[in-house]
C-alpha positions as CSV (number, residue, x, y, z in Angstrom):
1,M,116.8,70.8,104.7
2,H,115.5,72.0,108.0
3,P,113.2,74.9,109.0
4,S,116.2,76.6,110.6
5,D,117.7,77.0,107.0
6,I,114.8,79.4,106.1
7,L,115.1,83.2,106.3
8,R,111.9,84.8,107.5
9,I,111.2,88.2,105.9
10,A,108.1,90.3,106.0
11,A,107.6,91.9,102.5
12,F,105.7,95.1,101.8
13,S,106.0,96.2,105.4
14,D,104.7,99.5,106.7
15,G,107.9,100.8,108.3
16,D,108.9,98.4,111.1
17,Q,105.4,96.9,111.3
18,G,103.1,94.8,109.1
19,G,104.0,93.2,105.8
20,N,103.5,89.6,104.7
21,P,105.9,87.0,106.1
22,A,107.6,84.8,103.5
23,G,110.2,82.0,103.9
24,V,113.3,82.3,101.8
25,W,115.7,79.4,101.1
26,I,118.9,80.1,99.1
27,G,121.2,77.2,98.2
28,A,123.6,75.8,95.5
29,A,120.9,73.7,93.9
30,L,117.1,73.4,94.3
31,P,116.0,70.4,96.4
32,P,113.4,67.9,95.1
33,A,109.9,69.3,94.9
34,T,108.6,67.0,97.6
35,E,111.2,68.4,100.0
36,M,110.4,72.0,99.1
37,A,106.6,71.3,99.6
38,A,107.2,69.6,102.9
39,L,109.4,72.5,104.2
40,A,106.9,75.1,103.1
41,Q,104.2,73.3,105.0
42,A,106.4,73.1,108.1
43,I,107.1,76.8,107.9
44,G,103.4,77.6,107.5
45,F,103.8,81.0,105.8
46,S,101.5,81.6,102.9
47,E,104.6,81.3,100.6
48,T,108.1,80.1,100.8
49,V,110.5,80.7,97.9
50,F,113.4,78.5,97.0
51,A,116.2,79.9,94.9
52,A,119.5,78.5,93.4
53,P,122.0,79.8,90.8
54,E,121.2,78.9,87.2
55,P,123.6,76.3,85.7
56,A,125.3,79.1,83.7
57,G,127.0,79.9,87.0
58,Q,126.6,83.7,87.5
59,H,125.3,84.4,90.9
60,Q,122.9,87.1,89.6
61,A,120.8,84.6,87.6
62,W,118.5,82.5,89.8
63,R,116.0,79.7,89.4
64,A,113.1,80.3,91.8
65,R,110.1,78.2,92.8
66,Y,107.3,79.1,95.2
67,F,105.4,76.8,97.5
68,S,102.4,77.5,99.8
69,P,101.5,75.1,102.6
70,E,99.3,73.2,100.1
71,S,100.5,73.8,96.6
72,E,103.2,75.2,94.3
73,V,102.2,78.5,92.6
74,P,103.8,79.9,89.4
75,F,104.5,83.3,90.9
76,C,104.3,85.1,94.3
77,G,104.9,88.8,94.6
78,H,105.6,89.1,98.3
79,A,108.0,86.1,98.3
80,T,109.8,87.7,95.3
81,I,110.3,90.9,97.3
82,A,111.5,88.8,100.2
83,L,113.9,87.0,97.9
84,G,115.2,90.3,96.6
85,A,115.8,91.5,100.1
86,A,117.7,88.3,101.0
87,L,119.9,88.5,97.8
88,A,120.7,92.1,98.5
89,R,121.7,91.4,102.1
90,R,123.9,88.4,101.0
91,F,125.4,89.6,97.7
92,G,124.9,93.3,97.7
93,D,122.5,95.9,96.2
94,G,121.5,95.3,92.6
95,R,119.1,93.7,90.1
96,Y,118.8,89.9,90.0
97,A,117.3,87.9,87.1
98,L,114.9,85.2,88.1
99,A,113.8,82.2,86.1
100,L,110.3,81.0,87.2
101,N,108.4,78.0,86.0
102,A,106.7,79.8,83.2
103,A,108.3,83.3,83.1
104,A,111.5,85.3,83.3
105,I,111.4,88.3,85.7
106,S,113.7,90.4,87.8
107,V,113.9,91.7,91.3
108,E,116.0,94.6,92.7
109,G,117.1,95.0,96.3
110,R,118.7,98.0,98.0
111,K,119.7,98.0,101.7
112,D,118.2,100.8,103.8
113,G,119.4,100.4,107.3
114,E,117.8,97.3,108.8
115,R,115.2,97.2,106.0
116,V,115.6,96.6,102.3
117,A,113.8,98.5,99.6
118,A,112.8,96.0,96.8
119,S,111.1,96.1,93.5
120,L,110.0,93.3,91.1
121,Q,109.0,93.3,87.5
122,S,106.0,91.0,87.1
123,P,105.3,88.6,84.3
124,P,103.2,90.0,81.5
125,T,99.6,90.9,82.4
126,R,96.2,90.2,80.8
127,S,92.6,90.5,81.8
128,A,89.1,89.5,80.7
129,A,85.5,90.0,81.9
130,A,84.6,87.4,84.6
131,P,81.7,85.1,83.6
132,A,78.5,86.0,85.4
133,A,78.0,82.6,87.0
134,L,81.6,82.7,88.4
135,V,81.0,86.2,89.9
136,E,77.7,85.1,91.6
137,A,79.4,82.0,93.1
138,F,82.2,84.1,94.7
139,L,79.8,86.9,95.8
140,A,77.8,84.2,97.6
141,L,81.0,82.7,99.1
142,F,81.9,86.1,100.7
143,G,78.4,87.1,101.6
144,Y,78.2,89.9,99.1
145,T,75.6,90.9,96.5
146,R,75.8,92.8,93.2
147,A,74.8,95.9,95.2
148,D,78.2,95.8,97.0
149,L,80.2,96.1,93.7
150,D,81.8,99.2,92.3
151,E,80.3,99.5,88.8
152,R,83.3,101.5,87.5
153,I,85.5,98.4,87.9
154,P,83.6,95.4,86.6
155,P,84.5,91.9,87.9
156,A,87.4,90.5,85.9
157,L,89.8,87.6,85.6
158,A,93.3,89.2,85.7
159,H,96.7,87.7,85.3
160,G,100.0,89.0,86.5
161,G,102.0,85.8,86.8
162,A,99.1,83.9,88.3
163,D,95.3,83.9,87.7
164,H,93.2,86.1,90.0
165,L,89.5,87.1,90.2
166,V,89.1,90.9,90.8
167,L,86.0,92.1,92.7
168,A,85.9,95.8,93.3
169,L,83.7,96.9,96.2
170,N,82.0,100.2,96.7
171,S,82.4,100.8,100.5
172,R,85.1,100.3,103.1
173,A,82.5,98.7,105.3
174,A,81.9,96.0,102.7
175,L,85.6,95.3,102.5
176,A,85.9,95.1,106.2
177,R,83.1,92.5,106.6
178,M,84.6,90.0,104.2
179,S,84.4,86.5,105.6
180,Y,84.1,83.0,104.2
181,E,84.7,79.3,105.0
182,L,88.2,78.2,104.0
183,D,87.2,74.7,102.7
184,A,84.4,76.2,100.5
185,G,86.8,78.8,99.2
186,R,89.4,76.2,98.4
187,R,87.0,74.1,96.5
188,L,85.7,77.0,94.5
189,M,89.1,78.5,93.6
190,N,90.6,75.1,92.7
191,E,87.6,74.3,90.5
192,H,88.0,77.4,88.5
193,G,91.9,77.7,88.5
194,I,91.9,80.9,90.5
195,V,94.9,81.4,92.8
196,T,93.6,84.3,94.8
197,V,90.7,86.8,94.8
198,V,91.6,90.5,94.9
199,L,88.9,92.4,96.7
200,A,89.6,96.1,96.0
201,L,88.2,99.5,97.1
202,A,89.2,102.6,95.3
203,E,89.5,105.4,97.8
204,H,90.6,107.6,94.9
205,P,91.9,106.7,91.4
206,Q,95.5,106.2,92.7
207,L,94.8,104.7,96.1
208,F,93.3,101.3,96.7
209,H,92.5,99.3,99.8
210,T,92.6,95.5,99.2
211,R,92.1,92.1,100.8
212,N,93.3,88.9,99.3
213,P,91.7,85.5,100.1
214,F,94.1,82.7,99.2
215,A,92.2,79.6,100.0
216,S,93.8,77.7,97.0
217,G,97.0,77.8,99.0
218,G,95.4,76.9,102.3
219,V,95.5,80.4,103.6
220,L,92.4,82.4,104.6
221,E,93.9,85.8,103.7
222,D,97.2,87.3,102.8
223,P,98.2,90.7,104.3
224,A,100.2,91.8,101.2
225,T,100.0,90.3,97.7
226,G,102.4,91.5,95.0
227,A,101.0,89.2,92.3
228,G,97.5,90.3,93.0
229,T,98.5,93.9,92.9
230,A,100.3,93.4,89.6
231,A,97.1,91.7,88.2
232,L,94.9,94.5,89.5
233,A,97.2,97.2,88.0
234,G,97.3,95.5,84.7
235,Y,93.5,95.2,84.7
236,L,93.1,98.9,85.5
237,R,95.3,99.7,82.5
238,D,93.2,97.5,80.3
239,L,90.1,99.2,81.7
240,G,91.4,102.7,80.9
241,W,91.2,103.6,84.6
242,P,92.8,107.1,85.4
243,H,95.7,105.6,87.3
244,G,98.2,108.3,86.2
245,G,100.9,105.7,85.8
246,R,101.0,104.5,89.4
247,I,98.7,103.2,92.2
248,E,99.3,102.8,95.9
249,V,97.8,99.8,97.7
250,V,97.1,99.4,101.4
251,Q,96.4,95.8,102.4
252,G,96.2,93.8,105.6
253,E,94.6,96.5,107.7
254,D,91.7,94.3,108.7
255,M,94.1,91.6,109.8
256,G,96.1,94.0,112.0
257,M,99.1,93.7,109.6
258,R,99.0,96.9,107.6
259,S,101.1,96.6,104.4
260,R,102.0,99.1,101.6
261,L,102.6,98.3,98.0
262,S,103.3,100.5,95.0
263,A,102.6,99.5,91.4
264,E,104.0,101.4,88.4
265,I,101.9,101.0,85.3
266,G,103.4,101.5,81.8
267,D,101.4,102.5,78.7
268,E,102.0,99.3,76.7
269,P,99.1,96.9,77.0
270,G,100.1,93.6,78.6
271,S,103.5,94.8,79.7
272,S,105.1,94.0,83.1
273,I,104.1,95.9,86.2
274,R,106.8,97.1,88.6
275,V,105.7,96.4,92.2
276,S,107.7,97.9,95.0
277,G,107.8,97.9,98.8
278,S,109.9,97.6,101.9
279,A,111.1,94.3,103.5
280,R,112.2,93.6,107.0
281,V,113.9,90.6,108.5
282,M,111.7,89.0,111.2
């Protein structure tokens, strides 16, 4: 394998701008994990997804694995959207079944001029209250205090294919001033098994602004995070938040990479979240 074999696709773009770059490799069989990890590190994007047809042989069933520059993760939303775009461009519009390390999901892609509209169905969701000591540690990491939190959305551990800490803030200014040291964040996230932190601000019940530190993967911040959005949406359902069946998420503004994500929230507790957006080839 060589970096030139990788497609570079920005997922959850805002028209022809923004989005989160992901690497996409599609081949006849997955390479060894060491090779995938090395290539993901060479590409340097927050995630690179590797996909190959399942042994059953139908091209619409794919085995997929995700690698950040520093680790393999069980699920990545923006790389899944990028994979859906790549599959649609290569094999045509449609729904593609994906077999992950610990879940079976699907992604849909539909060509729309130079862009592709894509949607994924996340793994099942779950959430629980975050321990107080854990919350205090992460507030200190980011330079926040309890006074910066939105009491309507208590801190939680949320899962939508990967484990996230959700911290809801009560002002746009607090969200904008987020900063932290990468090494300290890496140690804290790895110690507690947290893949990313979802920092969220509710502009109104169906519109959120988010930021997503991803130190566990060696990335200071992601401009668009489908897995984190799925986890947030599942938590809002568990919380009884008045989401009306859907939330819109704006992410990456403070990075100069504005991204847009939509999450459809069904009524069944724990059920999959449908996360949608646009993807553009870079």
